[in-house]
C-alpha positions in Angstrom: -109.4 -18.6 110.1 -111.8 -20.6 112.5 -112.8 -24.1 111.5 -116.6 -24.2 111.0 -118.7 -26.5 113.3 -119.2 -30.0 112.2 -122.4 -29.2 110.6 -122.0 -25.8 109.1 -125.1 -25.0 107.1 -126.3 -21.4 107.3 -128.9 -20.8 110.0 -131.3 -17.8 109.8 -134.5 -17.6 111.9 -136.0 -14.3 110.6 -135.6 -13.8 106.9 -136.1 -10.6 104.8 -134.0 -8.3 106.9 -131.5 -7.3 104.3 -132.8 -3.8 104.0 -132.9 -3.2 107.8 -135.7 -2.9 110.3 -137.9 0.0 111.3 -139.1 0.1 115.0 -142.6 1.7 114.8 -142.7 3.4 118.2 -144.1 6.8 117.4 -145.4 8.7 114.4 -143.3 11.7 115.7 -139.5 11.7 115.2 -137.8 10.4 118.3 -135.4 12.5 120.2 -133.5 9.4 121.4 -133.6 6.7 118.7 -130.7 5.0 120.6 -129.5 5.2 124.2 -131.4 2.3 125.9 -128.7 -0.2 125.8 -130.1 -3.8 126.1 -133.6 -2.6 125.3 -132.7 -1.3 121.8 -132.1 -4.7 120.1 -135.1 -6.2 121.9 -137.3 -3.6 120.3 -135.7 -4.2 116.9 -136.3 -7.9 117.4 -140.0 -7.5 118.4 -140.5 -5.3 115.3 -138.9 -7.9 113.1 -141.2 -10.6 114.6 -144.3 -8.3 113.9 -145.0 -7.9 117.6 -146.3 -4.7 119.1 -143.2 -3.0 120.6 -145.1 -0.6 122.9 -146.4 -3.1 125.5 -143.0 -4.2 126.9 -141.9 -0.5 127.8 -143.6 -0.2 131.1 -140.4 -1.2 133.1 -138.5 1.9 132.0 -140.5 3.9 134.5 -138.6 2.3 137.4 -135.1 3.3 136.3 -132.9 4.5 139.3 -129.8 6.5 139.8 -126.9 4.2 140.9 -124.6 7.0 142.0 -122.4 6.9 138.9 -124.9 5.8 136.2 -128.6 5.3 135.5 -129.8 1.7 135.7 -130.0 0.2 132.2 -133.5 -0.6 131.0 -133.8 -4.3 130.5 -137.1 -6.0 129.6 -138.0 -8.3 132.5 -138.3 -12.0 131.5 -141.8 -12.1 133.1 -142.9 -9.2 130.8 -141.6 -10.8 127.7 -143.3 -14.1 128.6 -146.7 -12.7 129.6 -146.9 -10.3 126.7 -145.4 -12.2 123.8 -144.6 -15.7 124.9 -140.8 -15.2 124.6 -138.5 -17.0 127.1 -135.0 -15.8 127.7 -132.6 -18.3 129.3 -129.0 -17.5 130.5 -126.4 -19.6 128.5 -123.1 -20.9 129.9 -120.5 -20.7 127.2 -118.6 -23.8 128.0 -117.8 -24.6 124.3 -116.6 -22.4 121.5 -119.1 -19.6 120.8 -119.6 -20.8 117.2 -120.7 -24.2 118.5 -123.2 -22.6 120.9 -124.6 -20.3 118.1 -125.0 -23.3 115.8 -126.6 -25.4 118.5 -129.1 -22.7 119.6 -130.1 -21.2 116.2 -130.4 -24.8 114.9 -133.0 -25.5 117.7 -134.9 -22.4 116.8 -133.6 -20.0 119.5 -132.1 -16.6 118.9 -129.0 -15.7 121.0 -128.4 -12.4 122.7 -124.8 -11.7 123.3 -123.0 -9.0 125.3 -120.2 -8.8 122.8 -117.1 -6.8 122.2 -118.0 -3.8 120.0 -114.4 -3.8 118.7 -115.6 -6.3 116.1 -118.9 -4.7 115.1 -118.7 -2.6 111.9 -121.9 -0.7 112.6 -120.0 1.1 115.4 -117.5 2.5 113.0 -116.3 5.9 114.2 -116.9 5.0 117.8 -115.8 1.6 119.1 -115.1 -0.4 115.9 -111.4 -1.3 116.0 -110.9 1.6 118.4 -111.8 0.3 122.0 -113.0 -2.8 123.7 -116.5 -2.4 125.1 -119.3 -4.8 125.7 -122.6 -4.1 123.9 -125.8 -6.1 123.5 -126.8 -7.6 120.2 -129.1 -10.4 119.1 -127.8 -13.0 116.6 -130.3 -14.0 114.0 -128.2 -15.2 111.0 -125.2 -17.5 111.4 -123.0 -18.9 108.6 -119.8 -20.5 109.9 -118.7 -21.6 106.4 -118.9 -18.1 104.9 -117.8 -16.5 108.2 -120.8 -14.2 108.3 -123.2 -13.0 111.0 -126.5 -11.1 110.9 -127.5 -9.3 114.1 -129.8 -6.8 115.8 -127.9 -3.9 117.4 -129.1 -0.6 118.7 -132.1 0.2 116.5 -131.0 -1.6 113.4 -130.0 -4.8 111.8 -126.4 -5.4 110.5 -124.0 -7.9 109.2 -120.3 -8.7 110.0 -118.0 -11.1 108.3 -114.5 -12.5 107.7 -112.0 -11.1 110.2 -114.7 -9.5 112.3 -116.5 -12.8 112.5 -113.3 -14.6 113.6 -112.5 -11.9 116.2 -116.0 -12.1 117.7 -116.0 -15.9 117.8 -112.6 -15.9 119.5 -113.0 -12.8 121.8 -111.4 -13.2 125.2 -109.4 -16.2 124.2 -106.4 -14.7 122.4 -104.8 -12.5 125.0 -105.3 -9.5 122.7 -107.4 -7.4 125.1 -110.7 -8.4 123.6 -113.7 -9.0 125.9 -115.3 -12.5 126.3 -119.0 -12.5 125.6 -121.9 -13.6 127.8 -125.0 -15.1 126.2 -128.8 -15.6 126.6 -130.9 -17.9 124.5 -134.3 -16.6 123.3 -136.9 -19.2 123.0 -139.5 -18.5 120.3 -141.7 -21.6 120.5 -144.3 -20.0 122.8 -144.5 -16.8 120.7 -148.0 -15.4 120.6 -149.6 -12.4 118.8 -152.3 -10.9 121.0 -155.0 -8.5 120.1 -154.2 -4.8 120.9 -156.7 -4.6 123.8 -155.5 -7.8 125.4 -151.9 -6.4 125.3 -153.1 -3.2 126.8 -154.9 -5.1 129.6 -151.8 -7.2 130.4 -149.5 -4.1 130.2 -151.7 -2.3 132.7 -151.3 -5.1 135.1 -147.6 -5.1 134.6 -147.5 -1.3 135.1 -148.8 -1.6 138.6 -145.9 -3.9 139.5 -143.3 -1.6 137.9 -144.8 1.4 139.8 -144.1 -0.5 143.0 -140.4 -0.4 142.1 -140.2 3.4 141.7 -137.3 4.6 143.8 -138.4 6.1 147.1 -135.5 8.5 147.2 -135.8 11.0 144.3 -133.4 9.7 141.7 -133.1 13.0 139.7 -132.2 14.9 142.9 -129.5 12.4 143.6 -128.3 12.7 140.0 -128.3 16.5 140.2 -125.9 16.5 143.1 -123.2 14.6 141.3 -123.7 15.4 137.6 -122.5 19.1 137.7 -119.2 18.3 139.4 -118.5 15.4 136.9 -119.2 17.6 134.0 -116.9 20.4 135.4 -114.0 17.9 135.6 -114.6 16.8 132.0 -114.7 20.3 130.8 -111.4 21.2 132.6 -109.7 18.1 130.9 -111.4 18.7 127.6 -112.0 15.0 127.7 -114.4 14.4 124.7 -114.2 10.6 124.7 -114.8 10.5 128.5 -117.7 12.9 128.0 -119.3 10.5 125.5 -119.1 7.6 127.9 -120.4 9.8 130.7 -123.3 11.0 128.7 -124.1 7.4 127.4 -124.6 6.1 131.0 -126.1 9.3 132.3 -128.1 11.9 130.5 -128.6 9.8 127.3 -129.9 6.8 129.3 -132.2 9.0 131.3 -133.6 10.9 128.3 -134.1 7.7 126.2 -135.9 6.1 129.2 -138.2 9.1 129.8 -139.1 9.2 126.1 -139.9 5.5 125.9 -142.0 5.8 129.1 -143.9 8.6 127.5 -144.6 6.6 124.4 -145.7 3.7 126.5 -148.1 5.7 128.6 -149.7 7.3 125.5 -150.1 3.9 123.9 -151.5 2.5 127.1 -154.2 5.2 127.3 -155.7 3.9 124.1 -159.2 5.2 123.6 -160.0 5.2 127.3 -161.6 8.5 128.3 -160.6 7.7 131.9 -156.8 7.7 131.0 -156.2 11.5 131.0 -153.7 11.0 133.9 -151.6 8.7 131.7 -151.5 11.3 128.9 -150.6 14.0 131.3 -147.8 11.9 132.8 -146.7 11.1 129.3 -146.4 14.8 128.5 -144.3 15.4 131.6 -141.9 12.6 130.8 -141.7 13.8 127.1 -140.7 17.3 128.4 -138.1 15.6 130.6 -136.7 13.9 127.5 -136.6 17.1 125.6 -134.6 18.9 128.4 -132.3 15.9 128.7 -131.5 16.3 125.0 -130.8 20.0 125.5 -128.5 19.2 128.5 -126.7 16.6 126.4 -126.0 19.2 123.6 -124.8 21.8 126.1 -122.5 19.3 127.9 -121.0 18.2 124.6 -120.3 21.7 123.4 -118.9 22.8 126.8 -116.4 19.9 126.8 -115.3 20.4 123.2 -114.8 24.2 123.8 -113.5 23.9 127.3 -116.0 26.4 128.5 -117.9 25.7 131.8 -121.7 25.4 131.6 -124.2 25.4 134.4 -126.9 22.7 134.0 -128.6 23.5 137.3 -131.7 25.2 135.8 -132.2 22.4 133.3 -131.7 19.6 135.8 -134.1 21.3 138.2 -136.8 21.4 135.6 -136.2 17.8 134.7 -136.5 16.8 138.2 -139.8 18.6 138.6 -141.2 16.9 135.4 -140.3 13.5 136.9 -142.0 14.4 140.2 -145.1 15.4 138.3 -145.3 12.2 136.2 -144.8 10.1 139.3 -147.6 11.9 141.2 -149.9 11.5 138.2 -149.2 7.8 138.2 -149.9 7.4 141.9 -146.2 6.9 142.8 -145.6 10.4 144.0 -146.7 9.8 147.5 -143.8 7.4 148.2 -141.1 9.6 146.6 -139.0 11.5 149.0 -137.8 14.8 147.4 -134.4 14.4 149.1 -133.4 18.0 148.7 -130.6 17.9 151.3 
């Protein structure tokens, strides 16, 4: 058992989360309630702080294919600051993790960790006590005496305690294969709740910057050329666990990002009659997300059954929807189809 920090009172910055948290992103059921990695706990945190979760989503439009995975959506620090007054700061873990958590939460800052999922009971059936893999979470509730932690992870709020608490605090130090965390402090002192129209105005300004980051070489075309061969190999090996990891970094990340981008554009259009292009682009991205979901299910079934499946037609339709969305947003002129 770990000794508690010298001052070991319980520290909790956001109360009333015992029954979980709902992220109010869309009235329709989401196709991809998870799949956005670092972005997921940020959205849960914003909802818990009663901040509008739509405004910060513009950056997902600029995801890119990195040859073996899609880039992970991650809210830019500048967006968080301008929209909501939140300030993330990288932390150096030069002391025991428990001491850092006590210090930061005691000063009114939340702490985001890239932590070992081995110790997270909400991943039961996947990573919990099965494999070491880093995953992002945000610590809100820390009790060293009771060895208990409350945290945002994926699209929910959870607790861990006792042996899991000890394991997380000592991760990477015991020679047991566990992964050492990295950390970011989230400063809340500048938090501001802006009127909806002010948020939309700021989000439109940020959107222009994110559109400048759209890849000039068509990312879905590049993904197409690699994905089928990788899926064929997984099918031959009937590698179900490998397929799960492949989907998490590939189709699931793409589908979740497209859906969130569609939600953002629909919210951004508001009541503005001159925003028809935003709604049309949102529809194209929503269709991309629907097709990605179909591709995911086909891939899972193919690997489980050991039966090859051709995703060429689906992936071609996905690429065309992406092209249409970018053209409607004014980024299409810089995108090279890259068919070769």
